[in-house]
N, C-alpha and C positions, 0 to 999 in steps of 0.2 A: 311067397311065390315059389313055384316048383322049380327044380334044378333045370329042367329042359327049357322052361320059359326064360329063366335068367340067362342061360347060355345064348338063347336067341337074341335077347336084348344086347348082350355083350358083343355079339357078332354085328348087330345093327350099329352099335357105336363105332366099331372099327370101320365099317363100310361108310358111315357118315363122315368119318375123319378123312376119307379118301375123296369126298365130294360126290359120292354116288348116291342114288335114291335108296331109301330104306323101306322095306316092306315089313311093317309091324306084324307080330304074331297075334292071333286072336286072344282076347282076354278082356278084363274089365277096363273101362275107360279111365284114364288118369284124370284126377281132379285138378283143375287149374283155376285159381282165384283170379278175378279180373274186376277192376274198377268199372262201375257202370258207365262212366263217360268214355272209357276206352272202348267198351262194347258198343255204346250208342253211336259213336263217331264212325263206325264201320271198320275200324282198323282190326279189331278182334275177328270180325267176320272174314276179312281178307286173309288173315293169318290162318284161320281155321280151314278155309278152302285149300290153301297151299299145303298145310300140314297133311290133310287127307290125301292129296295127290302126291306129294313128295315123300312123306314119311309113312303113309298108311296108318297114322296114329289116331286113335280114338280119344277124344278129349271131352270131359264133362266140365263145361264152363260154369264156375260158381260166381255169380254176380254179387258184388258187395261194394262197400266203400273201401277206399285205400286203407284206412285205419283198420277195418275189419279183416281185410286180406292179410295185413301184416300181423294182426293178432292171431289169426289162424295159422300163419307160418310159424309164429313163435311157439304156439301150443302143439304144433304137429298135426293139426286138423287138415292142413293142405301141404303137399310136397313142394309146390311151386306156385308163384303168383305174379301177376302184373298189376302194378300200382303206380301212383304218382309219388315222386320223391317227397319225403317229409322227415321231420326230426326223429320220429319213431323208428324209421328204417335205419337211420344213422346209429341210434342206440342199440338196436337189435344186432346190427352187423358188428359193432364194437364188442358186444357181449358174446359174439359167436353163435347167436341163435338163428341168424340167416347168413347165407354165403352165396358165392357165385352171383353177386349183384352187379348189374350193368344197366346203363342207360341206353335205351333202344331208339327213342324218338322224342321229338318235342312238338308241342302244340301251344297255342296262345290263348290266354284269357283276354277278353276285350272289355274295356270300360265303356259302357254304352249309356247314353243319356239323351235328354231332349235336345233337338237341334237348335232351339233358341238359347240353350245353355244358361239357365237362370243362375247357376252358381259361378259363371264366368271362369271356367277352368281351361278353356281352349288354349290360352297362351302359356299355361304352366308346363314345365318340362318333364315332370315325373308323375306317376300315378299316385304316389304318396302325398305329394303336394296337392294334387287334384282332389284326393279324398278329404284331406284336411279342409280344403275350401268348401267341399260339398257338405261336410258335417257342420261347418260354421253357418252355411246358408240354410241348412235344414233347421238348425236351432233358431234361426230368425224367421222360419216359416216360408222361405223362398223356394224350397225344393224338397225332394225326398231321396233318401238313400235306402235301397232295398238290399239287405245282406242276403247272401246265399243261404239256402236251407242247410241244416247241420249235416245232412247226408250227402251234400254236393261236394264234388272234388274241388270246387272253387272256394269252399269255406276256409281252408287254410290260407289261400291267397288273400282273401278278404281280411282275415285276422292279421296277417303280416302287414298289410297296407294300413290297417287301423293302428297297429302298434308303431309302425314307422311314422305315421302322421302324428302320433303323440296325443291322440284324442280318443274319447269313447263314442261309440255309435249309439247315441241316445235317441229318444223318440222324435218324430217330426214336430216342427213348431205348429202353432195354431193359426198362423196368418193365411195359409193356403190349404184348402181342403185336399185330402190325400188323393182324390181322383181328378184333380184339376189338370195334371200333366203327367207324362210318364216319369217313373223314377230313374235316378242313376242306379246302375247295377252292373254286375259282372256277368258276362256270358262267355261260354267257350266258343271257339271258332265254329265247331260243328253246330252248336245251338243257333248261332247267328246265321249260318248258311241255311239252316232249316226253317228259319223264321219266314213266314209268308211275306210277300212284298208289301201287302197292305199294312202289316204290322210294323214294317220297317219305316214307313213314312213318319216323318217327324222325329226320327232318331238319328244319332250320330255316334261314331266310334271315336274315342279320345285316347291319347297316350298308347297307341297301338304297339310301339316298339320298346316299351319299358321292360327291362329284364325281370323285374319282380312279377310280371304278368305271365312269365313262361311256365309251362307245365311239362315236367320231365317224366315220361313213361319209362319205368324201370322193371326189370325182372329180377327175382331172387329165389333161391331154394331154401327150404327149411332144413335145419340141422336135425330136428327131432323126427321128421317124416322122410323116409328114403323111398324113392321110386326109381327103378332102373332106367326109366325113360326121361326123368326130369333133367339129368345132365345133357342128354341128347337134345332135348327141346330147348334148353337154355342156350346151348351152342348154336342150334339151328336158327333161333331167333336173331342171333347176332351175325349169322352167316349171309351169303348172297341171296338165298331164297327168302329169308326173313326180311332182309332189307328191301327186297322187291315188293313185299307187302306194304312197306312204308311208302315206297315210291308210287304205288298205285293209289295211295291215299294222300298224295302230295298237296291237294287243295286244302287239307286240314293239318297234315303232319309233315314234319321234316326229319331228315336223318340226324341221328345224334352225332 
């Protein structure tokens, strides 16, 4: 980056620290990794609109899984990223490969299944106990458990529940054809809200308040890739205008 452009960004950081709007100088857009669920939920779009108005910052949103965003932060392919909290982020932060890591917002995964509840999980107090019961009922052919796809932000949540349940998510039993009733599965709040009313019929949400079902949106910067605007953006996301973006998405997201 040229000296003049660097000075402009330094001035911008000082102005931002005073709570004043920043007008970014012309230049290439900064690459920002984002988990697809954060983008699809509308939160990234709200932040993008506020960034353009408040910072004048041009951002190239790089859509990926949280794991890929973290891998790109580790290698230096991205200077900054938005992802869901996971063990990989803990390890990278401990090793000093990512820094300036903060939780920005929370959303919820929902355990959804047939309203007639063939696995009889409604009275169970936790999602892990519910999943254990579902997997036992699946082995007997009474229901189906549909694990999230590997690229889904819900896959780590599913894996944690299976581990806590102390069981393996094996194939469905032979007693009930797979198409006989909807499966039990995890959906994000945004996916559930976008589900057409006709498709919600016959479905129920279980264990909605379980802490294991929480998804934590975090930001971090790469140690290997430095961009003058990345610190500005990380601070801005945690500041009042960044929090306003979360408030605008309050049907799906809550403040950290």
